[in-house]
N, C-alpha and C positions, 0 to 999 in steps of 0.2 A: 412605681418603679423609679429607682434613682438614676444614676448614670447608665447609659446603654453599654453592654459589654460587647466583645467582639462578635459573639455568636448572633446577637440581635442585629448589630450593624451590618453584618455580612448576610443576614437572613439564612444562616446555616442551621439546619435541623434535619432529622430524619424525614420530616414531612415535606421539606422543600428540596432535599437532595435525593434524587432518584438513583443515579449512578454516576461514576466517574467516566467521562467519555474520552479522556486522553491519557495515554501511558507514555512516559518518557523513556526511550530506549536507553538501557544502560544504567538507569537510576532505580535503586530498590524502593519498595513501597514506603518504608519508614522515612527515608530521606525525602521522597516526593510529598508525603503528608506534612512533614515538618516545614518544608519550603512553602507549601500551600498555606500553612498557618502564617508563615512569615510575610506573605504577600500583603497582609493587612497592615504591616508596619511601614510600607512604602519606602521612602528614601532611607530610613534608618536601617533597613535590612537589605537594601539593594546590593551592597558589596558581597555579603554572604550568599545571597541568592545567585548572583552571577558566578561566583567562584564554585559554588556547589553544583549547580545545574548546567552551566555553560562552559565550565573549564577555564574561567578567567584565572590569571596568575594571582598568587597571594601577594600581599604588599611587600613582604621582604624580598620576594623574587623580583618584583618591579624595581625596588631600590637597588638590588644587586645589578640588574641590567642597566639601570640609569648610571650607576657609578662606573661601569665598564665602558659606556659609550662616550 
């Protein structure tokens, strides 16, 4: 085997994943799955994760608020 891929690193497979135990209220299944995949990206995906799942403001909204203050 060459370099490990994300599935191997995360130990994700049908054999090791029995069921999802957490449902995020107000987040559709597709979005939750995509953000679950993005968790492997750590800091590089943190902004998108926080904006999508936690409702953090987009960067242009932050800039606009900063310019007004």
